[in-house]
N, C-alpha and C positions, 0 to 999 in steps of 0.2 A: 176639405169638410160640408157637408149637407145640412141645408137648413130648412124646416120648414114653412111650406107656403100655402096660403090660402088663395085658392084664385077665384073672381066672380063670374056668373053667369056669364057663360057663351051666346046667349044670345042679347046679352044686354053689352052693346059697343058704346054705350053712353058714357059720360063720368068716369071717365079712363084717371082721374086722379084720386078716384076712391076705390080702385082696384088695386089693393095690397100687393097682391102676389105678380102681378103686371109691374109695378116700379119694383118690385124686388128681383124681378128677371133682369130689368133691363139697368140694373147697376153694372150690370157686364159688360154694358160698355167701358166701364174703367179699366177691363182687363183684357181690350184689345189694342193691340199695339199696329197701326196703321204703319206701314213702311212705304214710303213714297220718293224718292232721293229725286227724282225728275219733276216734282210738282205736275204729275200729269192731273191730278185730282183738278190743279188749277185749272191747267189746259182743256179737260175736260167744261170745264164752267163756262171757258172762255169760246168755247167750240159752237155751243150752247145760244150762248147770248150771239154768233155770228150766225143764228139759227138753224146751225146743224141739229142732226137726229143721232143721238148715241145712243148705241147698243152696250148694255155693262153686263158681264158675264161673270160668274165663279166656280169654281168646281163645288159640289155639294157632300158633305164628308157628315152632317152631323142637323140635329136641329139648331144648334147654337150658331151655325151659319150666316143665320139672318139676322142676329145683332150685329157681325161683322159688317153684315152689309148695309145694316141702317148704316152704321157709324160713317161709311166712306159715303155714300148717297146722300147724305145731309150734311156732307161737310161739301160737295158739289152742288147741292141745291143752297149752300147760304150764299157761296158766290157767285149765283146766277142774278143776272139783274132780273126784278120782279116783271119787267115790260117784256123780258123774251124767254118768262120760265113758264112754257106749258104744261110742265109736268115728266114724269115718271111713271109707264105702265111696270108695275109690280108684280111678276107673273109667280102664281104658284099652284099647287095641286088643290082641286077640289076636293081630295080626299081630306087634308087637315078639317075643311067644314064641317065634314061630315063625321068624323072623330076616329075615321078608320088608320090616324096616324098616333092615336091617343090621344087621349082626355086632357093630358097638362098642356100638349100640342094645340089643341081646338081650344082650349080655353084662354091660355095666352095668345094667339094668334087674333082670335075675337078683340081682344082690347087692342091689340099691338096692329092692327088695320087702323085704328083711330089715329094713331099717333102717327103713322104713315102719311095719314090724308093731312095733316096738319104742315108738313112740308112739302106738302104737292107730292106725293110718290102715290098713288093710285093702284091698290090692289087690282088684282081682275086673274079668278080661277079657272085654270083648264083641267079636262079631265084626259088625264095619261089614260096612254095605253093600259099600264098596269092598275088604274084604277076602274077601268072596263071589266078586263080579265078577271081581278081578283076580287074587285069589291063589287060589280054589278052595276058601276055607275055610268049612267047615259053621255054621250059627247055632247058638249053644249056648242053648236055649230058659231052662235052668236057671239061666243067669247074669241073665238079663231077670226071671224070677221071682225073683230075689234085690234087682235094682232096684224092683221093683212093690212089693216086699215090706216099703220101708223103715218105712213108715207105722207098721205093728205093730213091729217091732224097737229102732226109736227112735233106730236109727244115721243120724247125717249123710251127707253124702255129697258128693265133688267128682267133677266133670269136666270136659272141652273140648268144649262144644256144636257145635264145628262140626266136631268128630270127624277132622280133617285137617290137614297142615302147608298147606295149600294158599293160602289167607290170607300167610302168609311168603314164601311166593313170587314170585318175579317173572314177569310176563307177557310177551307180546311185543317188547310197547315197550318193558320194559327196569324196569318199574316192581313196585315190590310191588304185589301185588293187591288188599290187606286182607280187612276180615271176609268170611267164606262162613257162605250158610245155614245155622241150626243142625238141617240135617235128620236125623242122627244122635242129637238128644237127644229125642224126641218121649216119651221114656219120663218126661222130668221132668215135662210137662205132667198127664201120669197119677197121680205120685207128689202135687202139689201139689194136686188134686182131690180125691185119696183122703185126703190130710191134711185139707181140709175136711169132707169126707165123714165121717168118723171125727172131728172136732172138736179135732182135734192142731194144736199152735202148731206153726209154722213160718216160716221168712224163708231168704230168699237175699243170698246176698254176694257181688256182680260185682267182679272185680277185675281190672285190664288190665297187661297186660306190655309192655314198649318193651324194643328193644334186643337180645333174644335172637337173634334171626336174625346177629347182629353176632358172637356168642358161637360159634353153630354154623351155618351156612350152611344151610338148607332144602333148597337148589336141589342139594347133595351128595345124590346118589341113596344113598350106601353110604358113610357118612363113616366114616373112619381117626382114630384117636388124632391126628396131625399135624391135622385138620381141626378142631379145638376152639383158642379164643383164648382164653388164660389171662389175657392182660391185660383184657381187654374186663369194662367196667362194664356192667349191664343194670338196670333196677326192675320193680317190682311196685306199681302201684298200687292203693292199697284203696278201692273205692266205698262209697256207702249203703249199709247195711243196707235190704233190701227186704222188708217184711213181708207175711206172706199176704194182706192186701186189698189192697196193693198188685199184687199176680198175678192175683188171680183175678176173673173179671167184668170183664175190661178190653177194649179192642177186639183186641188182638191175645191170641196165647197165652203163659202166662210163660215160656217160654223162650226168647222174641223179646222179651221185655220186659228180660230179664237181659241178651242181648245187645245192645239198645241202649244200656243201661247201659255196658257194658263198652267200645262203642263210643264213649262219652261221654269216653273219657277217651284217647283217641286223637287224631292228629291226622285233622284232616277227610278228606285223601286215603288215608287207612288203616280206613275206618269201611267199606266195600265195598258190601256189600247193606244193612249198616245203617244207613247215612245219615242 
């Protein structure tokens, strides 16, 4: 069932409480089922309390994924001692800000960034390869420097390693494509290696989202308010914590190890290149 939404001005990131469209979309939080049988969200918070740097990642098949991610990260932040909570960098595509991913997504995220900041989750836009090639956006080297400086700042980081919704879309055969190669997340490998070089304690927490494509279909290029299914439930499955030793000096790069663990929780046909 679709419901009409009126979104506020994308340039106005203040007075979120007055943004009725944002509040309506945030109601989707009630539809998110967090599956965490081993209490790994709590364990992640405990590691951050011990000054470890966390790398949080999920698959990306719909704009609705951001709601599930917020639910999980907010749970972690609620359990982190404020004395140890430097915050989490939330990496997202610059093309959201510019409106290339649709006006609904642009306007929602403009207000949503303020919601994230309230719980010390700090948005940081990056220009993807797709943003450059398809939209003509110019890379922002300052953003890349901020990511690579994470070991020095002590911030944790969240990202979608695939850097695209392509995995949630359907191919010519009518089937969902599944996980895509994590080409947009090479900086994660550098962050992990820098942590090792500096003797910093770090870990990764892979999380798997299932069903978000039924909330907001990624095949809709410019979704409207009527595109959102407010009655659809979806899940975020919290995987096992991967410690530094699990990510470094392995046959694969750290980000590919993280992606395989994300894929473990997906049906085999949705694991894509990480089968």
